[in-house]
C-alpha positions, 0 to 999 in steps of 0.5 A: 500500500502506498504511503499518503503524505504531502508537503506544503509551500507557503510562497517562501519556504516549506512548511511542516505538514505533520499536523495537516488535516483533510479539511486543510488540504481541501480548503486552505489556499495559503499553501501549495500542497504537493502529494508524495508519489509513492516513489523514490529516486535512485538516491532514495529521495522521495519524489513529490508532485512538483519535483523536477527530475532527470530520467531515462526512457529505455527503448520507447516508440521513438526507437530502440535507443535509450532516451535521456530527459532532463529538467522534467516536472512531476505532476498529476494528470487528471485524464490518466488519473496518475502522476506523469513525468514530463513537461506540459507545453501550451500546445500540448504535453509530453509526459511519461508514466512512472512504469515507463521510465528508469533511473529517476533523479530528483534535481529540484522542485518547481518553487525553488528551481523554476529557472530550469524550464524553458519559457514555453513550458507551463508547469501545472 
């Protein structure tokens, strides 16, 4: 069973979420709550929605070669009802589900490291 937990950004810093109640998650607009994906990167770091990661994609539909993706955000996709790794652009998105990728490494998050994205990227 996956552990359900969150972290919270108050616009300046991360806030301790040990005392968060369900009511807070639904009605509190002072924080940006980000859910734990249930996954850890290759260094044992927990991966949260809003993290920025590097990963490899072994032999996909684009060919048999391993592809390397850098500076990709982790986000919740309503359509597939799951976490997706990849950028969402204004004219579409390119994202991959966790079961498709290998060697994930957390390199930052959207709040503290937003400068890692190109200007045409819409981080959701």
